[in-house]
C-alpha positions in Angstrom: 222.0 142.4 139.1 221.1 142.4 135.7 225.1 140.8 135.4 223.8 138.2 137.4 220.6 137.7 135.5 222.3 137.3 132.4 225.3 135.2 133.5 222.4 132.7 134.5 220.9 133.0 131.3 224.1 132.4 129.8 224.7 129.1 132.0 221.1 127.5 130.8 221.3 128.2 127.3 224.6 126.7 127.0 223.0 124.1 129.4 220.4 123.6 126.4 222.6 124.1 123.5 224.7 120.9 124.9 221.7 118.8 125.2 220.5 119.6 121.8 224.0 119.0 120.0 224.0 115.5 122.4 220.7 114.9 121.1 222.4 115.1 117.2 225.5 113.4 118.4 222.8 110.4 119.2 221.4 110.4 116.1 225.2 111.1 114.5 226.4 107.8 115.6 223.3 105.7 115.4 223.8 106.6 111.8 227.9 105.9 111.5 227.2 102.7 113.5 224.7 101.4 111.6 226.4 102.1 107.9 229.6 100.9 109.3 228.1 97.6 110.4 225.1 96.9 107.4 227.3 97.9 104.6 229.9 94.9 104.2 227.1 92.5 104.4 225.5 94.5 101.6 228.9 94.9 99.6 229.1 90.7 99.7 225.6 89.8 99.1 225.6 92.3 96.4 222.7 95.2 96.6 220.2 93.7 94.4 220.5 90.3 95.3 220.0 92.2 98.7 217.2 94.1 98.1 215.2 92.5 95.2 215.9 89.1 96.3 212.8 87.0 97.3 214.3 84.1 99.2 215.6 84.6 102.7 217.8 80.9 103.8 220.9 81.9 105.6 221.5 78.1 105.5 222.5 78.5 101.9 223.7 82.3 102.4 220.3 83.5 100.6 220.0 86.9 102.1 216.9 88.8 99.7 214.6 90.9 102.4 212.1 92.1 99.6 209.7 89.5 101.2 210.4 91.7 104.4 210.2 95.1 102.9 207.1 94.7 101.1 205.0 93.0 104.4 206.9 95.9 106.7 205.3 98.8 103.5 201.8 97.0 103.2 201.2 96.6 107.0 202.5 99.9 108.0 199.8 101.4 105.0 197.0 98.8 106.0 197.9 100.2 110.1 197.5 103.7 109.0 194.6 103.5 106.0 192.6 101.7 109.5 194.2 104.2 112.7 193.8 107.8 110.9 190.3 107.9 109.9 189.4 106.5 113.4 192.1 108.5 115.4 190.6 111.4 113.7 187.2 110.8 114.1 188.3 110.2 118.0 190.4 113.7 118.2 187.2 115.5 116.4 184.8 114.6 119.0 187.2 114.8 121.8 188.0 118.5 121.2 185.2 119.6 119.8 182.0 117.7 120.9 182.8 115.9 124.1 181.6 116.5 127.5 184.3 117.4 130.5 183.8 114.1 132.0 183.1 112.0 128.8 186.2 113.8 127.2 188.4 112.9 130.2 187.2 109.5 130.2 188.4 108.5 126.6 191.4 111.0 127.2 192.4 108.4 129.9 191.5 105.7 127.9 194.0 106.8 124.6 196.9 107.7 127.2 196.6 104.2 128.3 196.8 102.7 125.5 199.7 104.6 124.5 201.7 103.5 127.7 200.8 99.5 127.4 203.9 97.6 126.7 203.9 96.2 122.9 204.2 92.2 124.1 200.9 92.6 126.2 199.0 93.8 122.7 201.0 90.5 121.2 199.5 88.5 123.7 196.3 89.6 123.3 196.1 89.2 120.0 197.3 85.8 120.2 195.5 84.6 122.4 191.8 86.5 121.1 192.6 88.2 117.7 194.6 84.9 116.1 191.6 82.3 116.7 188.8 84.7 115.6 190.5 85.3 112.1 191.8 81.6 112.2 188.0 80.9 113.0 186.2 83.2 110.5 188.2 82.7 107.6 188.9 78.9 107.6 192.2 79.1 107.8 195.1 76.4 108.9 196.0 80.0 111.3 195.1 82.8 112.3 198.6 84.3 112.2 198.5 86.6 109.4 199.5 89.7 108.3 195.7 90.7 108.6 196.4 90.3 112.2 199.3 92.3 112.3 197.9 94.9 111.1 195.1 95.1 113.0 197.4 95.5 115.8 199.2 97.8 114.4 196.0 99.9 114.2 195.1 99.6 117.7 198.8 100.6 118.6 199.3 103.8 116.4 195.9 105.0 117.6 197.1 106.7 120.5 199.6 108.3 118.7 197.6 109.6 116.1 193.9 111.0 118.9 196.7 112.6 121.2 198.7 114.7 118.4 195.6 115.1 116.7 193.9 116.2 119.1 196.3 118.9 120.1 196.4 120.0 117.1 192.8 120.8 116.6 192.6 122.4 120.5 195.1 125.2 118.8 192.6 125.9 116.1 192.2 129.7 116.5 188.4 130.1 117.3 188.2 132.5 114.9 188.3 130.3 112.1 184.9 128.2 113.7 183.1 131.1 114.2 183.8 132.8 111.2 182.5 129.3 109.5 179.7 129.5 111.5 178.7 133.3 110.9 178.8 132.2 106.9 176.0 129.8 107.4 177.8 126.5 108.1 176.7 124.1 109.9 179.0 123.1 113.2 179.9 119.4 111.8 181.0 120.8 108.3 182.5 124.0 110.0 185.0 121.3 111.7 185.8 118.3 109.0 186.3 121.7 106.4 187.3 124.1 108.3 189.4 122.6 111.6 191.2 119.8 110.4 192.4 122.1 107.2 193.9 124.1 109.6 195.5 121.5 111.6 196.4 119.4 109.1 200.0 119.7 109.7 199.4 118.8 113.0 197.8 115.9 112.2 200.9 115.0 109.4 202.9 114.8 112.7 200.5 112.5 114.2 200.7 110.4 111.4 204.6 110.3 111.2 204.5 109.4 114.4 201.5 106.2 114.2 204.1 105.2 110.7 207.8 105.7 113.5 205.3 103.0 115.7 204.4 100.7 113.5 207.8 100.6 110.9 209.5 99.7 115.0 207.0 97.3 117.0 208.8 94.0 116.9 207.4 92.0 119.9 203.7 92.5 119.3 204.2 91.6 115.5 206.2 88.5 116.3 203.2 86.7 118.3 200.7 87.4 115.8 202.2 87.6 112.6 203.1 84.1 112.1 207.2 84.8 111.4 207.6 83.1 108.2 209.6 84.5 105.1 206.4 84.4 102.8 206.0 87.0 100.6 203.3 89.0 101.8 199.6 87.9 101.4 196.6 89.2 103.4 195.7 85.8 105.0 199.3 84.1 105.2 201.9 84.0 107.4 204.6 86.7 107.1 208.0 88.4 108.5 208.4 91.7 109.2 212.1 93.8 109.0 212.1 94.0 112.7 210.6 91.0 113.0 213.5 89.1 111.1 216.2 90.6 113.3 214.9 89.7 116.6 214.1 86.5 115.6 217.4 85.4 114.1 219.8 87.7 116.0 220.5 85.6 119.0 221.9 82.2 117.0 223.6 84.3 114.2 226.6 83.5 114.4 229.2 86.4 115.5 231.0 87.6 112.5 228.9 85.7 109.8 227.2 86.6 107.4 224.0 85.8 108.5 224.7 88.4 111.7 226.1 91.1 109.1 222.6 90.7 106.9 221.0 91.4 109.8 222.7 94.7 110.6 222.0 95.3 107.2 218.3 95.0 107.4 218.6 97.3 110.9 220.3 100.0 108.0 217.8 99.7 104.9 214.8 100.0 108.5 216.3 103.0 109.4 216.9 104.5 106.5 213.4 103.7 105.6 212.3 105.3 108.5 214.4 108.4 107.6 212.7 108.8 104.3 209.2 108.4 105.5 209.8 111.0 107.9 211.9 113.5 105.7 209.1 112.8 103.1 206.0 113.5 105.1 207.8 116.4 106.4 208.0 118.0 103.4 204.4 117.5 102.8 203.3 119.1 105.9 206.1 121.9 104.8 204.5 122.6 102.0 200.7 122.1 103.0 201.8 125.0 105.5 203.0 127.5 103.2 
């Protein structure tokens, strides 16, 4: 009986190990494909002209993506600055203050936000948010970086809330009881002890939020104006993702234009990897 049990365990371990290797193979395959597809255009254009050029005009063979890089950075940072405090406060309420009924209702709403397709966010933003920004700030068009930041904030919010709530729920109750016993109030305990103890989980939430913000295309293309300008809060802009989506359909196969779009994908991929590595290193250092 023990022999059969060991054989079954070994089979399951082998299957799980195989799936783990398959996941690694997918990542390696995507990386190799992007490098093979993206490096030739960078070599032809020149890495300095490609990364730091401020003009994107394929008809004149000008492929500078600095406006796209800066727009993606500013848009992501803006969304995190707005979404992180709101997400953490919501998570603290759900984990520490909410009653069963209200907590269940809010959790359901947050989960629903996570499941809404990006194009729906973009549609709502285009119909409601863009005209509102145009009217409030007296602009010629409300399709701006500000609109993109607000839409991204709503889109990353469920990821921050869900992961942060799970991290706060996992904080040992002894930490909080000890703080309360020393005379701290509940609010002081939750914000100075619980959040500090859950910081690695909150860092993971930030990583997920940044990944969602950097990778979004459909919602952004509908509210940001999709114009290759240097970033301005009240100006129409184009992100790295929207540059690929908006031009890939008509870029000629084998042309430098098409190769440059693959190079943008490579830059975006490396950028996301770099952000994940940096934030994970910070989280691990905090844990130690």
